[in-house]
N, C-alpha and C positions, 0 to 999 in steps of 0.2 A: 399636221400633215396627213395623218391617217384618215381624218374625216373627209379629205378631198382626194383620197387615193393617190397621193403623190409619193413616188418612189425616191428615196434619198440615196444618191450615189456616193456622196462624200460628206462626212461630218468632221468639222475641225473643232477640237476641244477648246473651251474658253481659256485654258491656260496658255494656248498659243495666241499671242496678241498680234493681230494684224493691224498695221498702221498705214499712214498715207503712202509710204513707199510700196505697199503691197496692193494698192487699189488697181493699178494697171494690170497686174497679174489676175486679179479677181474678175475684172470685166472681160479680159481676154479679147476675143473678136466680136463681142456683143455690139449691137447697133443702137441699143436704147438702154437707158438707166432710169429707173423710177425709184426715187428716194422718198421714204415716208417717215414722218415724225408726227404721230397722232393723226390729226385731220389735215396737216400740211403735207401736200404732195408736190414734189418737184420732178419734172421729166427732163431728161437730157438726151440729145441726139449725139451719139458717140462716133458717128461716121468721120468727123474731123478730129477725133482724139478725145482724150479725157481732160476736161478743163479743171482749173483750180477750184471753181465753184462746185463742180460735180464731186470732186474729191472731198471738199468741205462738207457736203451734204451726206456723204457716205460715212463720215466719222461722228462718233458721239463726243460728249463733253470731255472724256478722258483722252481723246485722240486715237482711240481704237475703233476698228470697223464695227458698225452697228449690227445688231442681230435682230431677226434672222437676215441672212444674205442668201439669196436664191438666184441661180441662173437657170432660166427656162427658155430654151430656144435661143433667140438672139436678144433676149431681154434679161437684164439684171435687176432684181428687186432687193432693196435695202430697207430694213425696217418693216413695220407692219401697219396695214390699214385694211379693215374688213372688206370695204367696197372694192379696193384694187385687187385684193386676193380673189374675190368672187369673179371679177372680170377676167383675171389671168388663168384661173383654174376652173 
């Protein structure tokens, strides 16, 4: 995050496990979700709410929220992809 001069406002420790029930709170009033798993990128329009497919893309194999999870403006980024991060920051 320091390489892109990104200010971190809140850090949640890994010991606090966020799961499917927490996803709506994480996205809050965001309008867009970008979920990344390596080269696979899935984008979701959140204006109509958080779909089951969007929640599934936010979670890892253990059922916990994938890291990193970043909210920037009206967009939530879950996971990591160099190209997407370069576009967003």
